[in-house]
Every structure is written in C-alpha cells, then in structure tokens.
N, C-alpha and C positions, 0 to 999 in steps of 0.2 A: 732637666738634666743630670745624670747623675756624671761627677765628675771625676778622674783618677788625681793624687797629686801634681803629675806636670800640669794638666787643664789647670788647676785650682790656684795654682799659683801664677799661671800665664795670666787668668782672669782680674785675680787681683793687683798685681804688679802693674798688668794696662787695661785699665776698665770696659768693657767694648758695651756701646751706647745699646746691642741688640740684648743686652745680659742684666734683664731690669731687678731680679733677685741671686744672691748667693745665700745660702743655708748651709750653714758649719756647725756641725753637730755634732752626739758620740761622749763614749766616756770620758775620753780626754778633752775635756773644758779647755786645761792653759792652752793646749796644741791649736785649738779653737781660736783663741785669742791671741795665738803669737802671728796665726795665719790675717786673720781681720787686721793685724797693724799692721801689714802690707800693703792693704788700701792706703791706710795711714800716709803714708811715706808716698805711694805715687800718686794722691790728689796732692800732695803740698802743702807744705806748714803754712801757705794764707788760706787753705779750702776752709770751710764750713760745712763743719760736721752737725747735725743734728740728729741728736740721741734720743732712742725713744724706748718706754718699758711695753712686757707685752699687756701689760694691766688697762695701759692707756689706748693700747690698738684695739684690746676687746671692747671698752666701751666705744671708741670711735674709729670702727674700721677704715672711713673713708680717708681719714687724716695719714695713713702711709701714701696712697696714692698722689695724695693731693702736695704730699712735703718730696714726693719726687720727681715732680711737676714742675714746684716752683723755682724761682731763681733766687738765688742769691743776696742778701740783702747788698750787698758790697760789689754783687755783678762778676763774683770768682768763681771758681768750681764751688760743688756744694754735694755732699752725700750722707747718707742716712745709717745710722747703728740701732736695730734694734737686739737688745740685751736688758734682761735676759728673753728668750724667744720661746714657743711652744704652740701648741694647738689653739689656744688661744688668739693667736693672731692671723689661723687659715684663715677669718673672711676677708681680715685687709689685706693678706697675700693675694686674697685671688682677687681683691679688686686692682693692685698694682697691676697685677700681670694680664688683668684684661681692661687696665683703661686707654683711652684713645693716643695718650703720651706722659713721657716718664720723664728721661733726660736723666735724674741724678738716679746713680749708684745704690741698690739697699745693700744689706750686710746685717744678716739676723744669725744671731748665737744662741743654743739652742744646747740643752743637755745631751744627756744619754736618750736618745730619742729610738724609739724601735721603730722596723720596717714600713709599719703598717699604720705609722701615724700621719695624723691628717694634713700634718706641714709638711712631712717628708715626701708621703704621696704625691702632693700636689707641686714641689718643687723639682721631682723627679718625671712628671709627665708633662711639664712645661717647656719647651723650649727656649723660654724668655727666661729661664730659673736655672743654677747649677745646687747641687748640690754634692754634701762632700761630710764624708766620717772621717772623722779624728780618733785614732784608738790610740793607749797607751803603750811607748814601745816598751819592747823587753831587750832583754840579754843584750849582745852589740849592738844592735839599733838602738837601744835606750843610751849606753856610753858611748855611742855615737852623736848625737842627740846634744850629753853633755859636751862633750868635745868640740862641737859643733859653737856653742850658746855662749862657751869660754874663749872661743877665740873671737868670736866679735865682743870680747871685753879687756883682749889681750893677753889671754891666756892659753900657754901653752901645756894641756893637760894631758898629765902621764895616764895610763891605763888603769893603774888601781885607784888613783885618783877620784877618775870618772867612776869608777866601779862603787865607789865609796858613796860620792854624792849622789847618782842611780839609789843606794840601798838607801840613802839617809832621808829621801825626798820622796820614796816612793815612786820611781819616774816620773812626776808631778812635772814638767815642762818650768810653770811658774816658781815653784819651792829651788827647781834644780836654778834658775835663772836671778833669783835672790841670793842663794848660798855663793854662785857665784861670783855676784857683785863684790859681796862680802868677802871674797876672798883675792880679788882683785884689787880691790882695795887696801886689802893688808899686805900684797905684796907690790902696791904701788905700778898696778901694769894698767896700760890700757894698748888701743889701738895702735897706736905711734910708736909705744915703749915694750913689746911684748914680754912676757916673763914665765919661764919655765913655773910649773906647779904639782907638785907631788903631794902625795897620801898624805905625809908628816905634815905639810903646810896645811891641808884642810882637816888635820886633826885639831892641829893649833889653836886654831878660829871657835871649835870646839861645834863646828855645825852638827856633828853627828847627835852630839847631847846638849844643843846650844835648848836653852828655857824657856826660850817663844818658838819653839816645835808645833806648830798650828793642829797637826795630824795628832797630837797628844789631846789637844782640847777641842776638837773633831769627836775623838771615840770619847770622849768623858761625856760633853753633851749628848751625842747622839746613844749613847751607853746608856743614858742615863744615871749618873757617876755627880751630883753636882758639888761634892764635897770638892772631890778630882777638879774638877771643874774650876771651880773658886780657884783652887791653890795655883791653875797653871794659869788664870788670868789676871793673877795677881803681880804676875811676873812682867808682863808687857806692856806697850806701852798701846796710845789709840790706833797710829798708823798700822799696827798688828792685829791690834782687834778687829777695825774691820775686816782686814784678811782672814781671821778667823771664822767672820759672818758669811765671809763670802764661799767658803772653805765647808762651811757646814747645807749652804745653801745648793754646793755641787753636788755632797752626798746627796741631800733631799732630792735631787734631780734624777740623782744616780739610781735609787733605790724605788724612784716611785711607780714608773714603770713596770718593774717587776714584782710589786708589791698588788698591785691592779690584776696582776697574772693573780695572784695567791689569793685572792679576794674574788678570782672568777672561778676560783675549786682548785687550781693548781698546787702540788705541794712545793716545800720552800724548795728541796732537794731536784724536782725538776725544773722548777723555773733556774736556779740557781746552773745547773747544769743545759741548761739552753741557752745560757746569757754567753757561753764560750767566755771568749776572749775580752769579750766586750768588760769584764771584772779582772781585775789585774788582782796576779795569782795572790800573793800576800793578800789581797786586801777580803779572798773570796771567803771564809770565817768569819772575818766582820761583818761584810753584809748579811751572810747567813740570818745570820743571829739579830740586824737590825731585821729583817724582813718578820721575824717573829715577834718583832717590840713595838714595829709602828702599823700604826693604820694606815688607810687612803685618806681619811677627815682629819688626822694629825699633821700626816705631812704636809695637807695641800694648808691648813693649816699655821703651822711651822713658817711654810716657804714665803707666804703672803705676810706674817709678818715680818720677817726678816729681810723680804725684799723692800719693803717699809722701811724698814732702817738700810738700809742701803742707798735706798732713792734719797733719805735725808741725809745720809753724809755726802751724797754725791751736791746736791743743792747748797749746803754751808759751811763743808770740808771736814767739820766734826761734829756728832751727834752727841760728843762724848763718852769716856770712856766707862760713866758710869753709866747707862744708858744701855749700853752695848752690853755687859757684865749683866746687869738686872734682866735683862731679854734672854741671853742665850742661858744664864741658868735657871729662867722661868723653863725657858726647852728640855732641859736636864732633871726637871723637878718632873715634867708631864713622861717626858721616856721613864725617870725611875717608875713610875706609877700604871706605865703602859705596856700591856702583852696582847697577843693577839686573841 
C-alpha cells in the first residue's frame, strides 16, 4: 500500500503485526534513513536488529521470511533492516509477504527507485506492505527540516542560519545533521540547555567551506577527476571516508534508473525532464553530465565494489583509509575514461 507521511510515521513509531514490509525509497536516502531510525527507537534499545544486504537476499530469497518468523535469541523484540535494497530483493520480499507467518517487522531502504520498479509495485499492491517515497526538501520545507534537526540537538536555529546550512549541504538530511552536530558542540548546546544559533556561528565553524565536504569528493570521483579526488581524500579521516563511500553509492543509486532509460533510447534531456523533482534543482546539471559519462554496466560494477567495501566496514569497524581511497580513486579513473 502507498503511505503518506503521517501513515509511515505511525507505522514506524508503533509497528503493526499486519504490516510485514515497510519500503522506504526515493531520492532523499537520508530522509529514508531518518525514518528507519524511528523503528529502532520504537522497538527499544534492547531489541535485536538483523541487518541484511540486497545481495544476500538475491542469493538466498528464503532468508528474509525465515528471519521475520524467527524468535530472538534472547526472547525480546526483533526486527530486520535491509540496506541497501532494490529489485534484487523482490523474490525475497514476495516470499515474506506470502509466508504463513512473520512476526518481526522488516524495513527496506532503497534508493531512487522508479514507480514501475518491481519492488515498488510489489509493495504498493500488497496490504501487508507500506511504501513511502522520500524527496529532497526544497525552499522553506528544507529550512524547516534544518530547524527541526537543530531543535533536537538543542539549537534554536535562526532563519538565515537554516538557509546557510541547507545551501551548504544541498538539503541532504544526513549532511545537515552532521553540520548541526558540529554547531551544537561548538555552542555547547544540548536539549537540556538549548542555545541560539545564527549564521555567524555557522560560518565560524567553517562548514560551508569545510575541508571534509563530501560533495566535493563525490563530484570529483563521479566526474572522473582522480587528481582532485586524491586531494580531497587527503584531507579527511577514515570515518569521513566511509561517509564518502556511502555518498557515492547514493549518487550511483540516483543515476542508475535514469541511465537505464538513456540506454533504452531516450535522450538525456527527456530523461532529466521526466525526473522532475526527484533531482534536486542544484544537482540537475551534474546529473545530466553523469548520464553521459556513466554506462549501466559501469554503474553496476562500481555499486557492487563499493557495497562490498561498506560491508567490510560494518564487519570490522574500518576497512582502512588506504583501501577506501584506492577504491574511490579507481572509480574516478574509470569515470575519467568513460563516455557514453
């Protein structure tokens, strides 16, 4: 079933046993992740969460239904997170929805899937599933998102400061949260001791020109500028580097369905026009250029390699800054030689 903002919030804050699958997708992946975090809170700190990747379920479609029906090892609450998800999990999702029993809620986080994607169609057609698409906030809505995130951190964000943060992060909720966390630390703000925050304070911490700006790394890697990518990577640490990997994965997920349309015979111009608000207006020129540079095969290969790198990070805590840098530079060099 299709859910609106209120329905999806209620479903995540108070899981209904009748809803087996919650699909969070759309171009605002940070928004999807922020929604997914609500069920973590609802299930409680002692709940057991099972994390699965799309590739795992592609190889073993029955596993999702098995995990959803399993009892927690410690007898408490249990839920399943599928991240990243895409059409590769459609067989697993179908098995889950058709199973005789489930019990544990499943939340799947996908990227910018189209309305006719198999996974989306499956979730929309089933009364045991909810599907919600997150879009990048724009204008006043984006400013309000920044204000709300700031409020949770103890910041009373002034309008100009909210606008500056939105502009510096291209309205990405994840990046906004990161900058606001730094601002709260700088101002010694907390929910118990809130502090006012103006644009001058934001400029003081240098977020707008921060040397670890992930968008600069993403643009250099995806745009085929390995020298610039190397310079940007040299300025960050391992924790920020894995953030860059995830940011590149988000960009790949964003352009994959659009590039498939180009491969099917449509022009870049018509595909961009059809994408509408799914592409943040500031990103439209960049995305159009990437559709000319990246082929579907290269997108798939880069996604597979980076997803494996992220899984290595999740297992060990860090796959190593050198390894992350080498992989991103390899992708940048491939992009430098790639043309449609």
